[in-house]
C-alpha positions in Angstrom: 188.5 177.2 157.2 186.3 174.2 158.3 183.2 176.2 157.5 184.4 176.7 153.9 185.2 173.0 153.5 181.8 172.1 154.9 180.0 174.5 152.5 181.8 173.0 149.5 180.7 169.5 150.6 177.0 170.3 150.7 175.0 168.8 147.7 173.9 171.4 145.2 170.2 171.9 144.6 169.2 170.6 141.1 168.8 173.4 138.5 165.3 173.6 136.9 165.3 172.3 133.4 164.2 174.7 130.6 160.7 174.0 129.3 160.5 172.3 125.9 160.3 174.7 122.9 158.0 172.5 120.8 154.9 170.7 121.6 156.3 167.4 120.4 159.1 167.6 122.9 156.8 167.8 125.9 156.5 164.7 128.2 154.7 163.7 131.3 157.8 164.8 133.3 158.3 168.0 131.3 154.8 169.4 130.5 153.9 172.9 129.4 152.0 175.0 132.0 148.6 176.1 130.9 149.8 179.7 130.6 152.5 178.8 128.1 150.1 176.7 125.9 147.5 179.5 126.0 150.1 182.1 125.0 151.3 179.9 122.1 147.8 179.4 120.9 147.2 183.1 121.1 150.3 183.9 119.2 149.5 181.3 116.5 145.9 182.6 116.1 147.2 186.2 115.9 149.1 185.3 112.8 145.9 184.4 110.9 144.5 186.9 108.5 141.0 188.3 108.6 138.3 186.3 106.7 134.8 186.7 105.4 132.5 184.2 107.0 128.8 183.5 106.5 126.3 182.2 109.1 123.0 182.6 110.8 122.6 184.7 113.9 121.4 182.4 116.7 122.2 184.5 119.8 122.4 188.2 120.3 121.7 190.4 123.3 122.0 194.1 122.7 123.8 196.0 125.6 123.2 199.7 125.1 126.1 200.9 127.4 128.6 198.2 126.6 131.7 198.9 124.6 131.4 195.6 122.8 128.5 193.7 121.3 128.4 189.9 121.0 126.6 187.6 118.6 126.8 183.9 117.8 126.9 182.6 114.2 126.0 179.1 113.3 126.3 177.1 110.1 122.8 176.1 108.8 124.2 172.7 107.5 126.1 171.6 110.5 126.3 172.0 114.3 129.1 174.4 114.1 129.0 177.9 115.7 131.4 180.7 116.5 131.1 183.7 118.9 131.6 187.1 117.2 132.3 190.4 118.9 132.4 193.8 117.5 132.9 197.3 118.9 129.6 199.1 119.8 130.5 202.0 117.5 130.7 199.7 114.6 127.5 198.0 115.6 125.7 201.4 115.9 126.9 202.3 112.4 125.2 199.3 110.8 122.3 200.1 108.5 120.6 196.9 109.6 121.3 195.6 113.1 121.7 191.8 113.1 118.8 190.0 114.7 118.3 186.3 115.6 117.5 184.4 112.4 119.3 186.8 110.1 121.8 185.4 107.5 124.9 187.6 107.6 128.4 187.9 106.1 131.0 189.0 108.6 134.6 190.2 108.0 136.5 189.2 111.1 139.9 188.2 112.6 140.2 185.2 115.0 141.2 186.0 118.6 142.1 183.7 121.4 141.2 184.8 124.9 144.0 183.5 127.2 142.1 183.9 130.5 139.0 181.9 129.3 140.6 179.7 126.7 137.9 180.9 124.2 138.2 181.5 120.5 136.2 184.3 119.2 136.0 186.5 116.0 136.5 190.2 116.1 134.3 191.7 113.4 135.2 194.8 111.5 132.3 194.6 109.0 128.8 193.0 109.0 126.6 192.7 105.9 123.1 191.1 105.8 122.5 188.6 103.1 119.4 190.0 101.3 116.4 188.0 100.0 117.6 188.5 96.4 120.9 186.8 97.2 119.2 184.0 99.0 116.9 183.4 96.0 119.8 183.5 93.6 121.6 180.8 95.7 118.5 178.6 95.8 118.2 178.9 92.0 121.8 178.0 91.5 121.4 174.9 93.7 118.2 174.0 91.8 120.2 173.9 88.6 122.9 171.8 90.1 120.5 169.3 91.6 118.4 169.2 88.4 121.6 168.4 86.4 122.2 165.4 88.8 118.7 164.1 88.0 117.2 164.5 91.5 114.0 166.1 90.1 113.5 163.6 87.2 110.0 162.3 86.8 111.1 158.7 86.6 112.3 158.9 90.2 108.8 159.7 91.4 107.0 156.9 93.3 103.2 156.4 93.3 101.4 156.9 96.6 99.8 153.8 98.2 96.0 153.7 97.7 95.2 153.1 101.4 98.1 153.5 103.7 97.6 152.0 107.2 100.3 154.3 108.7 101.2 157.8 107.6 104.5 159.4 108.8 104.1 163.1 109.5 107.0 165.6 110.0 105.7 168.9 111.2 106.2 171.7 113.7 105.5 171.3 117.4 101.7 171.8 118.1 101.4 173.4 114.6 98.4 174.2 112.5 99.9 172.1 109.8 99.8 169.0 112.0 96.2 169.8 112.8 95.2 170.2 109.2 96.8 167.0 108.0 95.6 164.8 110.9 92.0 166.1 111.1 91.3 166.2 107.4 92.9 162.7 106.8 90.8 161.2 109.6 87.7 162.9 108.3 88.2 161.1 105.0 89.4 157.7 106.4 89.0 157.4 110.2 91.1 154.2 110.5 94.3 155.9 109.3 97.1 155.9 111.9 99.9 158.5 112.2 103.6 158.3 113.2 104.2 162.0 114.0 107.6 163.6 114.5 107.4 167.2 115.8 110.5 169.1 114.9 111.8 172.6 114.3 110.6 173.8 110.9 112.5 177.0 110.8 115.7 178.3 112.2 119.2 176.8 112.5 118.0 173.4 113.9 115.4 172.8 111.2 117.6 171.1 108.6 119.1 168.6 111.1 115.8 167.8 112.8 113.7 167.5 109.7 116.3 165.3 108.0 116.6 163.1 111.0 112.8 162.7 111.2 112.6 161.7 107.6 115.3 159.1 108.0 113.7 157.7 111.2 110.3 157.3 109.5 111.8 155.9 106.4 113.5 153.2 108.5 110.1 152.0 109.8 108.5 149.3 107.5 105.0 150.0 108.8 105.1 153.6 107.5 103.8 153.6 103.9 104.0 157.3 103.1 105.7 160.4 104.6 104.3 163.9 104.7 106.6 166.9 105.5 104.3 169.8 106.3 104.5 173.4 107.6 102.5 176.5 107.1 103.4 179.6 105.1 106.1 182.0 106.0 108.7 184.4 104.6 111.5 183.4 102.3 113.9 183.3 105.2 111.4 181.1 107.2 111.2 178.5 104.4 114.9 178.4 103.7 115.6 175.1 105.4 113.4 173.3 102.9 115.7 174.5 100.1 118.8 173.5 101.9 121.0 171.0 100.0 121.5 168.6 102.9 117.7 168.4 103.6 116.9 168.0 99.9 119.4 165.2 99.5 118.0 163.5 102.6 114.6 163.6 101.0 116.0 162.3 97.7 117.5 159.3 99.5 114.2 158.4 101.2 112.8 155.1 99.9 109.3 155.7 101.2 107.0 157.8 99.0 107.3 161.4 100.3 104.8 164.3 100.0 106.0 167.9 100.4 103.4 170.3 101.8 105.4 173.4 102.6 103.9 176.9 102.8 101.1 178.1 100.6 100.4 177.3 97.0 102.7 180.0 95.7 105.7 178.8 97.7 108.0 176.4 95.9 111.0 175.3 98.0 113.4 172.7 96.5 111.8 170.0 98.7 108.7 170.3 96.4 110.8 169.4 93.4 112.6 166.3 94.9 109.5 164.9 96.7 107.4 162.2 95.0 104.3 164.4 95.2 103.8 168.1 96.0 100.8 169.3 98.0 99.8 173.0 97.8 98.9 173.0 101.5 98.9 170.6 104.4 95.1 170.1 103.9 95.8 169.2 100.3 98.4 166.7 101.5 95.7 165.0 103.7 93.5 164.6 100.6 96.4 163.1 98.6 97.5 160.5 101.0 94.2 158.9 102.0 91.0 158.3 99.9 87.6 159.7 101.0 85.6 156.8 102.5 82.3 158.4 101.4 83.4 158.8 97.8 84.7 155.2 97.7 81.4 153.8 99.0 79.5 155.9 96.5 81.7 154.5 93.7 81.0 151.0 94.9 77.2 151.7 94.9 77.4 153.1 91.4 79.4 150.1 90.2 76.8 147.7 91.7 74.0 149.5 89.9 75.8 149.4 86.6 76.5 145.6 87.1 72.8 145.0 87.8 71.7 147.0 84.8 74.2 145.1 82.6 
């Protein structure tokens, strides 16, 4: 009898409170455990439908015996990337296997991996964007920018006759850099260069070239800017027809010379630049005069003055 009374007088242990149903109801005293949040994110993502998404392949390692293949897609206009995985049997059935640098369109459904907290895209179809499609998109962008007046002749600025400092945007240790610097100094040895070595192809090119143009444009001592790279395929030269880069060049207040590829290459940067050079060597000839030619003209002028 006493034992029964004693048991009834013991304080009862507090019952655990149920977890909040909604995120807005969580508090510091009533938080969600990681497993619950992860499960809710997984369930939310699972309700999303499949989507077609375009990007450039920046990472891919083929694993012959793996059941799954993984690639990373990145947007060429922004630092945004997504991991994509697809079954090896789907990968093996592709007519063209995706390689680093390829532009592809992928049909995929988002998946959230609870154990790693990682969002990925499960691909069911992959299609390469062909050169014809890329050229058609460039032509469409050309018409849009032309309608805005970005290519108008009255926007073009004259080059300075004798620039003390030339800004140069080029690839790292590239032949284009050598051609511009060596030929310019052969014509006018006193010319100085502010050189920005950047990526001139691939997913980082648009961001790095645009930033280099803006940096050189902000320096009052730089009187002309040259953007130069050697020739390449249509895909290699794509960054120089990118809308973000073209608009960055259009907003540049310093006279800008485009020297991209060979004479037959015409990226959109050529159209918005103040002057187009057929090659990096031609750019060197445009931005500085030839000291020997100038001295010859002075001698000829003196002789005519004496004769008069």
